[in-house]
N, C-alpha and C positions, 0 to 999 in steps of 0.2 A: 504494500500500500504506500501511496505517496503521503508525505507529511504535508498537511495543509499550511498555507502561508499564515503568518500571524495576522496580517491584515484581513484576510478572508475569514479567519476564525472569529476575530473580534467583531467584524461587521455583521456576520451572520448571527452570532450569539446575541448581539444587541437587537437586531431587527426582528429576529424570530423567537425571542425569549418567551413571549406570551403564548405561543403555540407549542412550546417545548419541542422544537424541531432539531433533528440531527443536522449538524453542519460538518462538513469536511469531505471525506473521501468518496469518490465515485463507487468504489468497492467497499461499501459500508459493512461494519460488523453487525449492524442491526437490520432486522427485517422491515419491510415497508409494504403497505397494502396498495400503494400507488407507485408504479415503476417510474413515473415522471416526477415524483416528489419525494421529500425526505421522510424518514420514519418519525414517529411522534411518540413521546412518552404519554401514558394515559393515567389520569388521576383515578386511583382506586378507592381511597378513603380520605375524607376531609379532616378527620381529627384522630388523635390517639397514637399515631405512629411516630414516636420521637427518635428511636434508635434501634439498632441491633436486629434487623430482620434475619430470621433463621428458618429454613424450610425443613419440614418433616413430611416424608412421603405419604404417610397414612393420615396425619392430622391436618396438615396445612401449614400456614405461615405464622410464626410467632414473632412478636416485636415488643419493644419496651416503650412505655409511655408514663405519664405522670401518675396514673392510677395503678400501674403494675404491668405485668406481662399479659398481653392480649393474644388470643388465637383467632386468626382469620381462617375458618375451616374451608374445606374443599367445596362446600356449597355456597361460599361467599358470605357466611354469617360470622359475626364477631362475638367473642365471649371473653370476659376478663378471667384469665386462666390462673394467674397468681397475683392477688392483690398486694399492694404495698411492697413490691419486690425491690424497689430502689435500684433498678437495674439499668444497664447501658448495653454493652456488647453481649450478644448471644451467639451460640454455636452448638450444633449437635455433634457429639463424638460418634465414633464408629459403632457404638452399642446403642445409639439412639437416645442417649441421655443429653439433656440440655445443660450446657456449660454456661454459667451466668457471671458476668462482672457486676458486682453490686456496690457501686461507689457510695451509696447512702450508708451502707454498713461496713465499708472499707474491707471487703472480702471478695473471694471468688468461690462460687458454689456450684453444685451439680444437682440437677433435678431429674428424678425419674418421672417422666410425664404420664406414665401409666398408673403409678401408685401414689404420686404426689410427694414421695420421700425426698427431702432436701438434705444434702450432705455438704457441709462447709469444707472445702478443699484447703484453703489457707486464709488466715485473717491477720497474719503478722509475719515479719521476716527479721530474724535475729533480735527478737523482742520488741520490734518497732511496728506500730500499726501502719498499714498501707495508706497511701494518699487517697486515690479515687480509682480503683481498678476500672479500666475503661473499655478495652477491646481485647479480643481473644482469638487464638488460632491453635491448631493441633497438628501433630505430625503422625506418621503411620505407626509409630511405636506407642501412641497414646499419650505422649508428652504434651502438656498444655503450656502455651506461652501467653502471657498477658502484659499489657502496658499499665503503668501506674502514674499518670500525670496528676497535677493539681491545678484546677481552674478556680478562679474566684479567690476568696480570702485564704491566706496561707498560714495563719497563726496556729492551726491545729496540726501542722506537718511534724511528723516524728522521724521520718526516714532520712538517715544520714549515711554517708560513706565512712571509711576508716579515718579520713581526714576531718570529719565533722561537717562536710559540705552537704547541703540538701540534695537528695536524690529523687529524680523523677525517672524511673527506670523501666526495664523490661525483665520479666521473671519467667522461669521455667519450673513447672511442677512435674516431677517424674512420677512414674506409675506407682512407686512405693511411697509417694507423698512427700518426698524430699523436695525442698524449694531452693533454687539457685537463681542468683541475679546474673543475667547474661549481658545486659547493657546498663552501665552505671552513669557515666558522664559523656558518652559518645554522641548523644543528641540533647537538644534543649528540652523539649516537652513531648514525649512519645504519645501518640494517640492510636491510630489504626495500626494493626500488626497482621502479617500474613506470611505463613510458610508456603513456599511454592510446592506444587505437587511432586516435583522430583527431589524435593528437600535439599536443594542446593543453596537456596537463598532464604533470607528473612527480610521482608520489606517492613520498613517502619515509617509511618507518617509523623513527621516532626512539626507539630502545630501549636506554637505559642501565640495565641491570639489575644493575650492580655497585656502585651508589652509592645511598644512602638519599636520597629526595627528587629524584632525577634524572628526566630526561624519559622518558615512556612514551607517546608521542604519534604520531598519524598526521598528516602535513602534506601539503599540495598546493601545488605551484609552477606558475606559468605557464611553459610551455616555448616558447621562441622558435624561429623557423625555422632559426637558425644553430646550434641545439643547446645554447644557454645558457639559464639560467633568469632570470626577472625576480624579483629579490630582494624587491621591494615587493609581490609577489603572494602571498607566503607566507600560507597559510590553514590554521588548525587544523581538522581534520575530526573527530578523536575523541581523548579523553584517558583512558588506563587508570589514571591517578592513581598510587596506590602499588602497584598490581598489576603483573603481567608485561605488558610493552608489546607492540606489534605486531611481527610478524616478516615472513615472506614473504607474498606476495599474488598474486591472479589476478583477471582481469576477464572478464565475459561480453559477449556481443554487444549487449546493451542498456546497457552501460556501468556495470553494477553491480559493485562491488568486493568481493572475498572475501579477508578478512584473518585470518591465523593469529595468535592472541594469547591472553592470559589465563593463569590458573594454577589448578589444582585443590587443590594442597597448598602452603601458604605456604613460602617460602624466606626466612625471617627472618634478619637484619633488613631485607633488601633488597626482598623481594616479598611482598605480602599475597595472600590468596586469598579474602577475604570477599565481594568485590563482583563481580569480573570473572573468571568461570570460564574454564577452558581450552577453546578450540574455534575455530570459524570465525565471524567477525563479518562480516555482509553489509551493505554500504552502498549506498544508491541513488546514481544519477549526480549527485544534488544534494548528497550527503554525509550523508544521514540514515541512522542505524542502523535497518535494516528487519527483520533476522532474525539468529538465532544458532543454531548447532548445537554442542552440547557433545561433546567428545571426552574419553574417560576416561583419558587418559595425559598426563603432563607430560614434556617440554614440547611444545606444539603449535608446530611450527616453520615449516611451509610448505604450500602447496597449488598445484595446477596442473590444468588441464583436459586430458582425454584421451579415448580411446575413438574408435570409428569416426565418431561424430557429435559429438565434443567436448562431450558432455553428462555425462561422468563426472568429478567433481571428486576428485582424489587428494590425500590429506592425510598428511603425515608428522608423527609425534608420539612422542617418547621412544623412537625406534628402531623404532616400529611404522608400518604403512601402512594407511590407511583409504580408503574410497571412498563417495561418495554421488552419486546421480543428480540432475541439475538439469533444469529445464524448458527453459532456453535454452542454446544452445551457448556455449562459451567462445571466447576469442581466443588464438591462438598465432601466433608469427612464421611458422610453416609454412603455416597456413591461417587466413584471416580470414572 
């Protein structure tokens, strides 16, 4: 695919924002009903979908909201599944259990969606409470990785490194329950995390949107077989500069990365909206920006594949839920 010019991307994102149109390549990664026109994201729900969409083949789509975790079942009906979950990122593991980042309770948990049994996987590291566990990913060995940033007030932060510096890190939970920190000071404020299907890389969305001039970047690290990262392998994939940086992400079976980010209305002085509009940014497996779909709600927080064929990309944005069809299926822990 050809990389679209910056001029074309910005012009199309601005003029077509209200109709959520795909702008960019002739050979789009998205399906369209009209061969003469761009594909469009569709509004699925007007309220309740704040974060963490996660697909379960039998039950449907789970997502986080102010009231708790909601299930959008396969018949299109919604049900509050876990009230007051205080959740953000969600992900099903290979056994069909729901992994939950719970920033409200400063912990990471696992829910058996059939029995309702909730197991706390970790709520502290080296005697210190986590900041706000945010996003979550898992590898084929069942090891869970999660980010732990801190947005808003910072007086309650306990997490420090050996030099006494504040840590907003990334952690790994092994299958025996042991927790290790895999990223300490290598990024500013980790948000979205994703282990690639071949388990060669760990992507980290570095999104500090509370400080002027802070990081709004997508990084890639080499992931080693023992579950640690090679610090020397850190590679910048994309920089949102002064705009709203990257958030949650998903990956398809060709290795293309779908990243929620950008902003439609400026949040000054911290985030501009002139260059990087709110939507899904699609990157090739070599790290090139190849496509963009605008979503007309701030903030675009996350995305995940679902549907019978895993070719529906679900997108959370400002409490709303959107979907768009892709040509290739995505990757989930439940089905590769």
